[in-house]
Structures are given as C-alpha cells and as structure tokens.
C-alpha positions, 0 to 999 in steps of 0.5 A: 524104378525111376521118375521123369519130370516131363516138359509140360509139368507132368511126370512118369515113373519107369520100371527097372527093366528086370521088373517088367512083366514078361507079358509086356516084354514079349510084346516088345520082343515081337515088335522087334522081330517084326521090324528085323524081319523086313530090315535085311541088313539089321544085326541080331546081337545087342553089341552090333545093334548099338552101332547100327545105322539102317539104310534109309533108302526104301524105308517107307511107310510099312517099315516106319510103322513097324519102327514106331510100334517098337518104340510104343511097345518099349514105352508100354513095357517100361512105363509103370505110371504117369500123370493122370493128364495123359490118360490110361497107359495104352498104345493110343494114349502114347500116340496122343502125347505131346511130341516133347513129352513123348521124346523125353519118355522114349529116350529114357526108355531107349536107354534101358532097352538093352537091359530089357532084351534077353540074352540067352547066350550067357551061361547060367552059373552051375549050382554048388554041390553039397554033401546032402542028397536029399531035397530040403523040405518045402514049407507049407507056403511053398506048396500053394499054387499060383492062380492067374486072374482074368487079366493075366496077373497073379 
C-alpha cells in the first residue's frame, strides 16, 4: 500500500496490485477488453503494450469514452481510500476530481497497471514430491466454509 500526497492538500492510499479484490480487477480487465476490441492495431501482450502508440486517426468519441473507462476502472481497482473531501470512491467521484488531482492518481495507478493485469502464460511451479502418500489432516478451522455477504465480500 502506498500513500499519495495530492496537489490540493488531499491524500490517497493505493492498494498493492496483488491485494486488489478480484471483483475490481475483473471490471478493469473488462474495460481493457472493450477498448482493445475496437483498436485493431493494439497488441495483446504486456511487453508490446509498453511501447504501443495508438493510431489516433479515427479515435473519436466512442473510443475516447472506452479509453476513459479503462482509466476510471484502473483507479477504482487501486484506490483503497482517499481524503473525505473527494466523497465516496466511485466512477462519478473520479470524474468530479480536480484535473490536477486526477492526473496524479491516474499516473500512479498507470505505473502499477502491468502488475494488476494477469499473465496466465507463466507456468506454475510444480509441487515437490514427498515420501508421504497421505494428505495432512486439516485443522477444524480449515473445515469452515466462507460465506459471501450481500455486498459480495467474505
């Protein structure tokens, strides 16, 4: 988690990318997917994206709205908490931020974006094989089931 000091005297705390709730990350990934579906020349791998410069001819209102949505979803993913003067963290409040404050938050989030995007192409390390063929006995605490609350959290 990191804390940003903002130009108007406010503050903002960001989640570390690996602490972001999957529900939030999925909204960000969906926004990226929507944008990439209309940008034919946009690469799909993270390395190529770092050097990507979109062709701006034909980048009209619809594409700009999708691009703005990606930025908003990125901020919603990574902002843990912010100064009460900005209101509740939502798409609407992001759009009501002073431009200088938005820019600082967006740039900090943008720098974390590659850590937030999953890379399912990397192999998972194989577990080491041991001599035992039995599973360890779970503790009574491990038998408890997680229950979702009405707001979708555990």
